[in-house]
C-alpha positions as CSV (number, residue, x, y, z in Angstrom):
1,X,-2.2,40.5,18.1
2,X,-0.4,40.0,14.9
3,X,2.2,38.2,16.8
4,X,-0.2,36.2,18.5
5,X,-1.8,34.9,15.4
6,X,1.3,34.4,13.7
7,X,2.5,32.5,16.8
8,X,-0.9,30.0,16.8
9,X,-0.3,29.8,12.8
10,X,3.4,28.7,13.4
11,X,2.0,26.4,16.2
12,X,-0.4,24.7,14.0
13,X,1.8,24.0,11.4
14,X,4.3,22.3,13.6
15,X,1.1,20.2,15.0
16,X,-0.1,19.1,11.8
17,X,3.9,18.2,10.6
18,X,4.3,16.2,13.8
19,X,1.0,13.8,12.9
20,X,2.5,13.1,9.7
21,X,-0.8,14.8,8.4
22,X,-0.8,14.8,4.3
23,X,-3.4,15.1,1.8
24,X,-5.6,11.9,0.7
25,X,-5.1,12.8,-2.7
26,X,-1.6,13.7,-3.0
27,X,1.5,11.5,-4.2
28,X,2.3,8.6,-1.5
29,X,5.6,8.0,0.0
30,X,6.9,5.4,-2.8
31,X,5.6,7.8,-5.4
32,X,2.1,6.5,-6.5
33,X,-0.3,8.9,-7.1
34,X,-3.8,7.7,-5.2
35,X,-5.7,8.9,-7.9
36,X,-4.0,6.8,-10.8
37,X,-4.1,3.7,-8.1
38,X,-7.9,4.4,-7.6
39,X,-8.0,4.0,-11.7
40,X,-6.5,1.0,-11.6
41,X,-9.2,-0.7,-9.8
42,X,-11.7,-3.1,-11.7
43,X,-14.7,-3.6,-10.0
44,X,-16.7,-6.7,-10.2
45,X,-20.0,-6.9,-11.6
46,X,-22.9,-7.6,-9.5
47,X,-26.4,-9.8,-10.1
48,X,-28.8,-7.5,-8.1
49,X,-30.1,-4.2,-8.2
50,X,-28.4,-3.0,-5.4
51,X,-24.8,-4.4,-5.9
52,X,-25.2,-2.6,-9.3
53,X,-26.0,0.7,-7.5
54,X,-23.1,0.6,-5.1
55,X,-20.8,-0.4,-7.5
56,X,-21.9,2.7,-10.0
57,X,-21.2,5.3,-7.1
58,X,-17.5,3.5,-6.4
59,X,-16.8,3.3,-10.3
60,X,-18.0,6.9,-11.2
61,X,-15.7,8.2,-8.5
62,X,-12.7,6.4,-9.1
63,X,-12.4,6.1,-12.7
64,X,-12.4,9.3,-14.1
65,X,-12.2,9.3,-18.1
66,X,-8.9,8.9,-20.0
67,X,-7.1,8.2,-16.5
68,X,-7.5,4.6,-16.9
69,X,-4.5,3.1,-14.7
70,X,-4.9,-0.6,-16.1
71,X,-6.4,-3.5,-14.1
72,X,-3.4,-3.6,-11.3
73,X,-6.4,-4.4,-8.4
74,X,-9.8,-6.0,-8.7
75,X,-12.3,-5.1,-5.9
76,X,-15.1,-7.7,-5.2
77,X,-17.8,-6.9,-2.8
78,X,-21.1,-8.2,-1.1
79,X,-23.9,-6.2,-0.4
80,X,-26.5,-7.3,1.4
81,X,-29.6,-5.8,2.7
82,X,-32.3,-5.4,5.1
83,X,-35.4,-3.8,6.3
84,X,-37.2,-3.2,9.6
85,X,-40.2,-1.2,11.3
86,X,-38.8,1.2,13.7
87,X,-42.3,3.2,14.2
88,X,-45.8,1.1,14.3
89,X,-49.1,2.9,14.1
90,X,-52.1,2.1,16.3
91,X,-53.9,0.8,12.9
92,X,-51.1,-2.0,12.2
93,X,-49.6,-0.1,9.4
94,X,-46.2,1.0,9.8
95,X,-45.6,4.2,9.6
96,X,-41.3,4.3,9.2
97,X,-39.5,1.5,7.9
98,X,-35.4,1.2,8.1
99,X,-33.6,-0.2,5.4
100,X,-30.5,-1.5,6.1
101,X,-27.4,-2.5,3.7
102,X,-24.1,-4.9,5.0
103,X,-21.4,-4.3,2.5
104,X,-18.1,-6.8,2.2
105,X,-14.8,-5.8,0.2
106,X,-11.7,-7.4,-0.6
107,X,-9.4,-5.4,-3.1
108,X,-7.4,-8.3,-4.9
109,X,-3.9,-7.7,-6.2
110,X,-4.3,-8.7,-10.2
111,X,-0.7,-9.5,-10.5
112,X,-0.8,-11.9,-7.5
113,X,-3.7,-13.2,-6.7
114,X,-3.7,-12.7,-3.4
115,X,-5.8,-10.0,-1.4
116,X,-4.1,-6.5,0.0
117,X,-7.0,-4.9,2.0
118,X,-10.5,-5.5,2.7
119,X,-13.2,-4.1,5.1
120,X,-16.9,-3.9,5.5
121,X,-19.5,-1.0,6.2
122,X,-23.0,-0.4,6.6
123,X,-25.6,2.2,5.6
124,X,-28.9,2.7,7.3
125,X,-31.3,4.8,5.9
126,X,-35.2,5.5,7.0
127,X,-38.6,6.4,5.0
128,X,-41.7,7.0,5.8
129,X,-44.8,4.5,4.7
130,X,-48.3,6.5,3.7
131,X,-51.5,4.8,2.5
132,X,-50.9,4.9,-1.0
133,X,-48.4,1.8,-2.4
134,X,-47.0,3.3,-5.2
135,X,-45.7,6.3,-2.8
136,X,-44.1,3.4,-0.7
137,X,-42.2,1.6,-3.3
138,X,-40.9,4.6,-4.6
139,X,-39.8,5.5,-1.0
140,X,-38.3,2.3,-0.7
141,X,-36.3,2.4,-3.7
142,X,-34.9,5.9,-2.7
143,X,-34.0,4.6,0.5
144,X,-32.1,2.2,-1.6
145,X,-30.5,4.2,-3.8
146,X,-29.5,6.6,-1.1
147,X,-28.2,3.6,1.2
148,X,-26.0,2.3,-2.0
149,X,-24.5,6.0,-2.7
150,X,-23.8,5.5,0.8
151,X,-21.5,2.5,0.5
152,X,-20.1,3.3,-2.6
153,X,-18.4,6.4,-1.1
154,X,-17.6,4.9,2.0
155,X,-16.0,1.7,0.1
156,X,-14.3,4.5,-2.1
157,X,-12.7,6.4,0.6
158,X,-11.3,3.3,2.6
159,X,-9.6,2.3,-0.4
160,X,-7.9,5.9,-1.1
161,X,-6.9,6.3,2.6
162,X,-5.6,2.5,1.9
163,X,-3.2,3.6,-0.9
164,X,-2.6,6.8,0.7
165,X,-0.9,4.9,3.6
166,X,0.8,2.1,1.8
167,X,1.5,3.6,-1.4
168,X,1.4,0.7,-4.4
169,X,2.5,-1.9,-2.1
């Protein structure tokens, strides 16, 4: 029984080694540390609440206090939202709203001014509408915040994956 478990673990280890598995936040093949490379990104200021919420989420996860890696990269992004009704009531007041955010981003090498990585992402969250305007406004605000957090996290993970696979090229 113990032999079978040891064999299974050995096979799993070989399978992971064969598929080039490595930790996302480990040191890259070229010697770069993904966390340090993430901290070297300056994120463009935004002029909308949605943009600022996304920016805050990205910055909070890439720039731990005291570990700034300079400004080797600049992240530019746009976030656009839309809203639509997914469930209508019989009395014409919508019951369920969908809040969607589409974002595109570009990571720019500040030394050359050239884009090194681009991507797109989206988030769609829903919220209920009730017969209370203040509650509806708060529900919409919460939906916007949830979507911004999802977008920010997704962009941050995509950047980490880029640095993990490409080092500091």
